[in-house]
VEXRO-532306 format. One record per residue (C-alpha): residue number from 1; z, y, x. Coordinates in nm, 4 decimals. Layout:
N
NUM,Z,Y,X;
...
END
This chain:
439
1,-2.7379,-1.4265,1.1759;
2,-3.1182,-1.4147,1.1914;
3,-3.3048,-1.6808,0.9990;
4,-3.5292,-1.9156,1.1954;
5,-3.8932,-1.8266,1.1266;
6,-4.1035,-2.1279,1.0296;
7,-4.4768,-2.1781,0.9816;
8,-4.5982,-2.4924,0.8022;
9,-4.9427,-2.6299,0.8849;
10,-5.0858,-2.8074,0.5816;
11,-5.3694,-2.8899,0.3446;
12,-5.2260,-2.8167,-0.0024;
13,-5.0103,-3.1241,-0.0460;
14,-4.7590,-3.2624,0.2012;
15,-4.6923,-2.9099,0.3285;
16,-4.5648,-2.7910,-0.0097;
17,-4.3543,-3.1049,-0.0517;
18,-4.1920,-3.0588,0.2896;
19,-4.1135,-2.6978,0.2020;
20,-3.9604,-2.7947,-0.1340;
21,-3.7402,-3.0638,0.0189;
22,-3.6387,-2.9010,0.3472;
23,-3.6652,-2.5226,0.3139;
24,-3.6538,-2.3985,-0.0446;
25,-3.3161,-2.2283,-0.0993;
26,-3.2237,-2.2950,0.2670;
27,-3.0834,-1.9650,0.3918;
28,-3.0960,-2.0696,0.7573;
29,-3.4764,-2.0608,0.7600;
30,-3.7541,-1.8251,0.6577;
31,-4.0948,-1.9834,0.5988;
32,-4.3261,-1.6975,0.6873;
33,-4.6609,-1.8678,0.6189;
34,-4.8557,-2.1805,0.5414;
35,-5.1871,-2.2581,0.7042;
36,-5.4535,-2.4690,0.5329;
37,-5.7384,-2.6923,0.6478;
38,-5.9425,-3.0059,0.5501;
39,-6.0107,-2.8902,0.1918;
40,-6.2616,-2.6082,0.1223;
41,-6.1386,-2.2720,-0.0075;
42,-5.7656,-2.3473,-0.0400;
43,-5.6537,-2.0680,0.1904;
44,-5.6234,-1.7066,0.0789;
45,-5.3762,-1.7949,-0.1956;
46,-4.9977,-1.7808,-0.1902;
47,-4.7266,-2.0317,-0.2655;
48,-4.5961,-1.8603,-0.5791;
49,-4.2410,-1.7307,-0.6238;
50,-4.1960,-1.9621,-0.9263;
51,-4.2168,-2.2546,-0.6832;
52,-4.0891,-2.0933,-0.3639;
53,-3.7469,-2.0061,-0.5048;
54,-3.5146,-1.7072,-0.5006;
55,-3.5466,-1.6462,-0.1253;
56,-3.9182,-1.5692,-0.1652;
57,-3.9623,-1.3172,-0.4489;
58,-4.3144,-1.2345,-0.3243;
59,-4.4115,-1.5959,-0.2622;
60,-4.5421,-1.7254,0.0725;
61,-4.8956,-1.6468,0.1968;
62,-5.1436,-1.9237,0.2811;
63,-5.3902,-1.8602,0.5638;
64,-5.6760,-2.0531,0.7192;
65,-5.5601,-2.2682,1.0099;
66,-5.8055,-2.0852,1.2324;
67,-5.5596,-1.7945,1.2238;
68,-5.2735,-2.0021,1.3653;
69,-5.2504,-1.8308,1.7038;
70,-5.2593,-1.4822,1.5534;
71,-4.9947,-1.5723,1.2963;
72,-4.7587,-1.7167,1.5572;
73,-4.7748,-1.3980,1.7589;
74,-4.7670,-1.1417,1.4785;
75,-4.5023,-1.3158,1.2670;
76,-4.2883,-1.4095,1.5692;
77,-4.2748,-1.7735,1.4599;
78,-3.9919,-1.9896,1.6008;
79,-4.0988,-2.3331,1.4700;
80,-4.4248,-2.4885,1.3533;
81,-4.4201,-2.8040,1.1383;
82,-4.7333,-3.0165,1.1121;
83,-4.7649,-3.1319,0.7506;
84,-5.0978,-3.2945,0.6668;
85,-5.2495,-3.6381,0.7094;
86,-5.5338,-3.8653,0.8201;
87,-5.5864,-3.7278,1.1685;
88,-5.5921,-3.9028,1.5081;
89,-5.2720,-3.9006,1.7117;
90,-5.4598,-3.7039,1.9785;
91,-5.5402,-3.4335,1.7216;
92,-5.1708,-3.3864,1.6421;
93,-5.0857,-3.3518,2.0090;
94,-5.3732,-3.1107,2.0666;
95,-5.2207,-2.8889,1.7979;
96,-4.8782,-2.9379,1.9525;
97,-5.0089,-2.8318,2.2920;
98,-5.1629,-2.5191,2.1417;
99,-4.8400,-2.4251,1.9621;
100,-4.5851,-2.4946,2.2327;
101,-4.7934,-2.2993,2.4809;
102,-4.7523,-1.9979,2.2560;
103,-4.3735,-2.0313,2.2412;
104,-4.2578,-2.2008,1.9178;
105,-4.1171,-2.5498,1.8801;
106,-4.3614,-2.7980,1.7248;
107,-4.2621,-3.0883,1.5036;
108,-4.3459,-3.3381,1.2325;
109,-4.1101,-3.4063,0.9437;
110,-3.9292,-3.7334,0.8848;
111,-4.0939,-3.9667,0.6363;
112,-3.7585,-4.1001,0.5175;
113,-3.5737,-3.7666,0.4900;
114,-3.8474,-3.6219,0.2714;
115,-3.8376,-3.9116,0.0219;
116,-3.6835,-3.8405,-0.3190;
117,-3.4636,-4.1076,-0.4818;
118,-3.5675,-4.2100,-0.8312;
119,-3.3439,-4.3597,-1.0978;
120,-3.6219,-4.6132,-1.1681;
121,-3.7703,-4.8794,-0.9387;
122,-4.0474,-4.7386,-0.7203;
123,-4.3439,-4.9260,-0.5760;
124,-4.5344,-4.7240,-0.3148;
125,-4.9010,-4.7823,-0.2319;
126,-5.0011,-4.6302,0.1035;
127,-5.2600,-4.6883,0.3768;
128,-5.3340,-4.6354,0.7445;
129,-5.6558,-4.4410,0.6633;
130,-5.8168,-4.2922,0.3584;
131,-6.0728,-4.5129,0.1844;
132,-5.8998,-4.8473,0.2484;
133,-5.8446,-4.9368,-0.1168;
134,-5.5241,-4.7752,-0.2403;
135,-5.6661,-4.7058,-0.5853;
136,-5.7768,-5.0621,-0.6523;
137,-5.4400,-5.1852,-0.5263;
138,-5.2592,-4.9433,-0.7581;
139,-5.4640,-5.0801,-1.0499;
140,-5.3862,-5.4370,-0.9436;
141,-5.0117,-5.3702,-0.9231;
142,-5.0191,-5.1774,-1.2527;
143,-5.1720,-5.4758,-1.4301;
144,-4.9023,-5.7045,-1.2882;
145,-4.6313,-5.4717,-1.4157;
146,-4.7991,-5.4420,-1.7551;
147,-4.8133,-5.8212,-1.7842;
148,-4.4376,-5.8228,-1.7223;
149,-4.3876,-5.5870,-2.0157;
150,-4.3033,-5.2838,-1.8035;
151,-4.3961,-4.9259,-1.8868;
152,-4.5736,-4.7953,-1.5783;
153,-4.6192,-4.4316,-1.4811;
154,-4.8327,-4.3580,-1.1769;
155,-4.7454,-4.0522,-0.9697;
156,-5.0370,-3.9427,-0.7562;
157,-5.0204,-3.7689,-0.4198;
158,-5.0834,-3.3946,-0.4690;
159,-5.4246,-3.2343,-0.4954;
160,-5.3324,-2.8825,-0.6173;
161,-5.6490,-2.6848,-0.5562;
162,-5.6135,-2.4330,-0.8387;
163,-5.3292,-2.2202,-0.9782;
164,-5.0225,-2.3675,-0.8065;
165,-4.7705,-2.2363,-1.0595;
166,-4.9653,-2.3932,-1.3481;
167,-5.0047,-2.7169,-1.1517;
168,-4.6336,-2.7607,-1.0717;
169,-4.6033,-3.0665,-1.2975;
170,-4.9149,-3.2151,-1.4563;
171,-4.9377,-3.5102,-1.6963;
172,-5.2639,-3.6946,-1.7605;
173,-5.3103,-3.9418,-2.0450;
174,-5.6608,-3.8663,-2.1740;
175,-5.9929,-3.7295,-2.0476;
176,-5.9142,-3.4139,-2.2428;
177,-5.6135,-3.3666,-2.0118;
178,-5.8491,-3.3787,-1.7129;
179,-6.0692,-3.1117,-1.8696;
180,-5.7715,-2.8975,-1.9697;
181,-5.6372,-2.8981,-1.6133;
182,-5.9880,-2.8295,-1.4740;
183,-5.9681,-3.1292,-1.2414;
184,-6.1964,-3.1521,-0.9408;
185,-6.4143,-3.4562,-0.8723;
186,-6.1594,-3.5804,-0.6188;
187,-5.8814,-3.5569,-0.8773;
188,-6.0910,-3.7347,-1.1406;
189,-6.1672,-4.0153,-0.8949;
190,-5.7955,-4.0864,-0.8734;
191,-5.6834,-4.0212,-1.2321;
192,-5.9645,-4.1701,-1.4429;
193,-5.9136,-4.5360,-1.3406;
194,-5.5455,-4.5184,-1.4402;
195,-5.6356,-4.3593,-1.7740;
196,-5.9039,-4.6257,-1.8305;
197,-5.6347,-4.8916,-1.7831;
198,-5.4002,-4.7223,-2.0297;
199,-5.1530,-4.5738,-1.7809;
200,-5.0090,-4.2232,-1.7668;
201,-5.0507,-4.0269,-1.4431;
202,-4.8396,-3.7411,-1.3116;
203,-4.9278,-3.5120,-1.0216;
204,-4.8809,-3.1519,-0.9124;
205,-4.6698,-2.9571,-0.6644;
206,-4.2990,-2.9993,-0.7433;
207,-4.2379,-3.3714,-0.6963;
208,-3.8678,-3.3543,-0.7819;
209,-3.9572,-3.2140,-1.1238;
210,-4.2461,-3.4592,-1.1578;
211,-4.0383,-3.7714,-1.1021;
212,-3.7651,-3.6545,-1.3395;
213,-4.0252,-3.6101,-1.6131;
214,-4.1915,-3.9442,-1.5318;
215,-3.8579,-4.1269,-1.5472;
216,-3.8286,-4.0321,-1.9152;
217,-4.1199,-4.2598,-2.0088;
218,-4.1325,-4.5198,-1.7312;
219,-3.9643,-4.8489,-1.6467;
220,-4.1322,-4.8453,-1.3055;
221,-4.2726,-4.5594,-1.0962;
222,-4.5907,-4.6372,-0.9036;
223,-4.6502,-4.4028,-0.6089;
224,-5.0281,-4.3776,-0.5662;
225,-5.0635,-4.2289,-0.2198;
226,-5.3314,-3.9974,-0.0858;
227,-5.5127,-4.0090,0.2474;
228,-5.2781,-4.2040,0.4758;
229,-4.9696,-3.9995,0.3894;
230,-4.6239,-4.1510,0.3568;
231,-4.4512,-4.1890,0.0201;
232,-4.2758,-3.8897,-0.1376;
233,-4.0318,-4.1292,-0.3069;
234,-3.7884,-4.3852,-0.1677;
235,-3.9536,-4.7151,-0.2593;
236,-3.8137,-5.0536,-0.3575;
237,-4.1416,-5.2042,-0.2329;
238,-4.3546,-5.0326,0.0325;
239,-4.7166,-5.1559,0.0422;
240,-4.9564,-5.0448,0.3164;
241,-5.3284,-5.1221,0.3349;
242,-5.5223,-5.1569,0.6598;
243,-5.8989,-5.1624,0.7105;
244,-6.0775,-5.4163,0.9346;
245,-6.3892,-5.1991,0.9180;
246,-6.1928,-4.9536,1.1356;
247,-5.9938,-5.1808,1.3690;
248,-5.7421,-5.0012,1.5870;
249,-5.7071,-4.7078,1.3500;
250,-5.3860,-4.8606,1.2184;
251,-5.2290,-4.7712,1.5553;
252,-5.4017,-4.4419,1.6273;
253,-5.3856,-4.2220,1.3156;
254,-5.1097,-3.9979,1.1825;
255,-4.9125,-4.0750,0.9741;
256,-5.0836,-4.4047,0.8956;
257,-4.9088,-4.5856,1.1771;
258,-4.5770,-4.4856,1.0203;
259,-4.6880,-4.6477,0.6938;
260,-4.7675,-4.9658,0.8844;
261,-4.4349,-4.9703,1.0653;
262,-4.2190,-4.9234,0.7542;
263,-4.4160,-5.1451,0.5135;
264,-4.2616,-5.4415,0.3353;
265,-4.6077,-5.5772,0.2528;
266,-4.9222,-5.5172,0.4596;
267,-5.2595,-5.5828,0.2957;
268,-5.5604,-5.6370,0.5206;
269,-5.8298,-5.5425,0.2707;
270,-6.2109,-5.5877,0.2578;
271,-6.2019,-5.9140,0.4527;
272,-6.5091,-6.0307,0.2576;
273,-6.7303,-5.7588,0.4109;
274,-6.5690,-5.7138,0.7534;
275,-6.6426,-5.8893,1.0839;
276,-6.3967,-6.1840,1.1086;
277,-6.3233,-6.0902,1.4708;
278,-6.2152,-5.7437,1.3582;
279,-6.0047,-5.8937,1.0798;
280,-5.8132,-6.0970,1.3380;
281,-5.7752,-5.7918,1.5628;
282,-5.6157,-5.5956,1.2804;
283,-5.3919,-5.8880,1.1833;
284,-5.2603,-5.9148,1.5383;
285,-5.1948,-5.5409,1.5608;
286,-5.0001,-5.5492,1.2342;
287,-4.7886,-5.8449,1.3444;
288,-4.7118,-5.6752,1.6762;
289,-4.5773,-5.3478,1.5335;
290,-4.4191,-5.4809,1.2111;
291,-4.3232,-5.8455,1.2578;
292,-4.0850,-5.8335,0.9621;
293,-4.3502,-5.7485,0.7040;
294,-4.5376,-5.9935,0.4834;
295,-4.9046,-5.9682,0.5815;
296,-5.1823,-6.0908,0.3523;
297,-5.5610,-6.0760,0.3331;
298,-5.7483,-5.9403,0.0321;
299,-6.1081,-5.9009,-0.0772;
300,-6.2539,-5.5878,-0.2300;
301,-6.4814,-5.7432,-0.4917;
302,-6.7787,-5.5163,-0.5610;
303,-6.9915,-5.5324,-0.8755;
304,-7.2713,-5.3192,-1.0244;
305,-7.2790,-5.2687,-1.3999;
306,-7.6611,-5.2560,-1.4191;
307,-7.8071,-5.4306,-1.1130;
308,-8.1510,-5.4417,-1.2767;
309,-8.1724,-5.0651,-1.2269;
310,-8.1369,-5.1115,-0.8518;
311,-8.3437,-5.4175,-0.7617;
312,-8.6618,-5.3189,-0.5803;
313,-8.5937,-4.9469,-0.6253;
314,-8.5279,-4.6479,-0.4002;
315,-8.1545,-4.5897,-0.4319;
316,-7.9496,-4.2792,-0.3633;
317,-7.5958,-4.3958,-0.2841;
318,-7.3099,-4.1630,-0.3776;
319,-6.9696,-4.2450,-0.2301;
320,-6.6129,-4.1145,-0.2491;
321,-6.6062,-3.7810,-0.0630;
322,-6.2903,-3.8081,0.1523;
323,-6.3855,-4.1609,0.2656;
324,-6.7019,-4.0220,0.4251;
325,-6.5591,-3.6910,0.5452;
326,-6.2208,-3.7005,0.7218;
327,-6.2078,-4.0773,0.6510;
328,-6.4865,-4.1153,0.9074;
329,-6.6751,-4.3965,0.7316;
330,-7.0562,-4.4224,0.7313;
331,-7.0731,-4.6390,0.4182;
332,-6.8598,-4.7585,0.1296;
333,-6.8658,-4.9763,-0.1805;
334,-7.1820,-4.8115,-0.3106;
335,-7.3763,-4.8996,0.0027;
336,-7.2731,-5.2666,-0.0177;
337,-7.3524,-5.2688,-0.3901;
338,-7.7008,-5.1260,-0.3387;
339,-7.7758,-5.3813,-0.0685;
340,-7.6463,-5.6765,-0.2712;
341,-7.8385,-5.5640,-0.5815;
342,-8.1630,-5.5681,-0.3836;
343,-8.2455,-5.1998,-0.3379;
344,-8.5820,-5.1603,-0.1649;
345,-8.4616,-4.8520,0.0219;
346,-8.1497,-4.6384,0.0551;
347,-8.2737,-4.2811,0.0419;
348,-8.1306,-4.0237,0.2816;
349,-8.0147,-3.7186,0.0866;
350,-7.9618,-3.4967,0.3925;
351,-8.3070,-3.3333,0.3902;
352,-8.2544,-3.2334,0.0271;
353,-7.8923,-3.1191,0.0494;
354,-7.8125,-2.7647,-0.0573;
355,-7.5259,-2.5203,-0.0105;
356,-7.1860,-2.6738,0.0518;
357,-7.3273,-3.0277,0.0518;
358,-7.5575,-2.9344,0.3401;
359,-7.2569,-2.7824,0.5187;
360,-7.0595,-3.1039,0.4615;
361,-7.3307,-3.3082,0.6348;
362,-7.3275,-3.0656,0.9259;
363,-6.9500,-3.0954,0.9632;
364,-6.9381,-3.4728,0.9078;
365,-7.2577,-3.6253,1.0523;
366,-7.0978,-3.9707,1.0238;
367,-7.1824,-3.9605,0.6496;
368,-7.5340,-4.0670,0.7505;
369,-7.7700,-4.1458,0.4659;
370,-7.4931,-4.1655,0.2063;
371,-7.4131,-3.8723,-0.0222;
372,-7.0424,-3.7777,-0.0367;
373,-6.9289,-3.6881,-0.3896;
374,-6.7860,-3.3499,-0.2964;
375,-6.6693,-3.1356,-0.5860;
376,-6.3688,-2.9152,-0.5121;
377,-6.4913,-2.6378,-0.7400;
378,-6.7660,-2.5433,-0.9845;
379,-7.0007,-2.4184,-0.7108;
380,-6.9705,-2.7383,-0.5116;
381,-7.0205,-2.9542,-0.8216;
382,-7.3423,-2.7601,-0.8873;
383,-7.4533,-2.8160,-0.5258;
384,-7.3891,-3.1883,-0.5682;
385,-7.5906,-3.1954,-0.8903;
386,-7.8803,-3.0048,-0.7317;
387,-7.8796,-3.2326,-0.4255;
388,-7.8933,-3.5468,-0.6397;
389,-8.1728,-3.4076,-0.8553;
390,-8.3785,-3.2965,-0.5531;
391,-8.3545,-3.6306,-0.3722;
392,-8.6644,-3.8497,-0.4336;
393,-8.4931,-4.1682,-0.5512;
394,-8.5426,-4.3970,-0.8495;
395,-8.1755,-4.4609,-0.9187;
396,-7.8301,-4.3307,-0.8263;
397,-7.5866,-4.6006,-0.7139;
398,-7.2489,-4.4458,-0.7814;
399,-6.9759,-4.5838,-0.5571;
400,-6.7103,-4.3392,-0.6752;
401,-6.4284,-4.4468,-0.9120;
402,-6.5501,-4.2071,-1.1834;
403,-6.8613,-4.1624,-1.3964;
404,-7.0357,-3.8572,-1.2561;
405,-7.2429,-3.8318,-1.5735;
406,-6.9332,-3.6932,-1.7458;
407,-6.9386,-3.3796,-1.5322;
408,-7.2956,-3.3362,-1.4002;
409,-7.6468,-3.3830,-1.5394;
410,-7.8833,-3.5849,-1.3224;
411,-8.2501,-3.6687,-1.3636;
412,-8.2157,-4.0332,-1.2617;
413,-8.0532,-4.3418,-1.4109;
414,-7.7074,-4.4227,-1.2728;
415,-7.5794,-4.7674,-1.1785;
416,-7.1998,-4.7594,-1.1618;
417,-7.0162,-4.9596,-0.8978;
418,-6.6761,-5.1197,-0.9575;
419,-6.4433,-5.2660,-0.6973;
420,-6.1267,-5.4627,-0.7535;
421,-5.8629,-5.6149,-0.5286;
422,-5.8507,-5.9941,-0.5009;
423,-5.5910,-6.1850,-0.2980;
424,-5.7333,-6.4540,-0.0712;
425,-5.4209,-6.6608,-0.1420;
426,-5.2965,-6.5365,-0.4821;
427,-4.9357,-6.4830,-0.5733;
428,-4.7726,-6.2852,-0.2951;
429,-4.8134,-5.9405,-0.4513;
430,-4.6755,-6.0525,-0.7878;
431,-4.3851,-6.2287,-0.6182;
432,-4.2888,-5.9159,-0.4230;
433,-4.3351,-5.6870,-0.7229;
434,-4.1046,-5.9029,-0.9337;
435,-3.8411,-5.9013,-0.6592;
436,-3.8623,-5.5222,-0.6207;
437,-3.8146,-5.4379,-0.9868;
438,-3.5265,-5.6805,-1.0270;
439,-3.3126,-5.5200,-0.7528;
END
């Protein structure tokens, strides 16, 4: 009997997980290709045989998504599975329309059926869009668990942009681990805050192997989600963040709406900087689609470590890259910090952008006058450094979760921005965490 030929559309993360859970060692199917998008330069590789399993001794090729139509025809694809995140519902159906017109079935994988069961309690932190505040929420929950005497291991959503076989199961405890694994800026943004707080982080490609290793040194597993993807692990407490700066997105983005619908606890974050009317709009939407969830409001408290560097000065604001790119935002914590610290001017870096940073502005004009901290490889890190140094500003206001000075050399002083979660009515998160880990 002929095997069903499958193509998986991805972005070096959820796609590999879906393959591992649903197709590896499944003799009824043949995954003939992955396609890749969203992240620069991740196509042209292959999913290696060490990870693909015995049915794929040559591995599985990864192509640019632009080649989708050609691949469907030439490889005689029977089914296409959409496996990446943070896109509008209309985008998913546009892809579906393209695929089904060419002949194959088109589908999205179940959130629940792709969740792995852990032997330890799992708390999942997810969101309806990227840039809502998952990282600060993960830190907040980690501190609660630490105060309860629990050993916490955070498992981060995948960002395997290098050698996939070497990145199958990665453990980060020190900054030296980040250097050893040649982490990108995006990876450092997610791992460094956990390390700073004394927590171990796992990430990689094979999330079955990862959780089994993490269980050896954890009392509680904390799933630290990426983009607006659903959890890879079956949680005892499912937390989803929504953003009143982007009202309506909680109902119109994939798979963020799924996160909202299956959440035990919904956090409406950033209420201190959002329009109160939009806060109420988001609250009503959440209640309508998930009436059984606890819904709370939280602030994202922003501070600058050296505000005297910013007051009265021309400030170049650097923000988290994905928040400004496919996250669609035009500002972030750095912008609010620069304003509150009294910057005389926020300098537009676009006229001084070079190489891949210039290309990023062209692709994502919503980034406006804010500089996205793009750094998916050495060349892009150098472009970021050159753009910062060429921009005529007095100070860099760094709204990313990392210290850029550790990886680039800039010719301006840097004021680092910090942001932490704060419950408007304290106690709910701790109450639900305690209940989850006592099940």
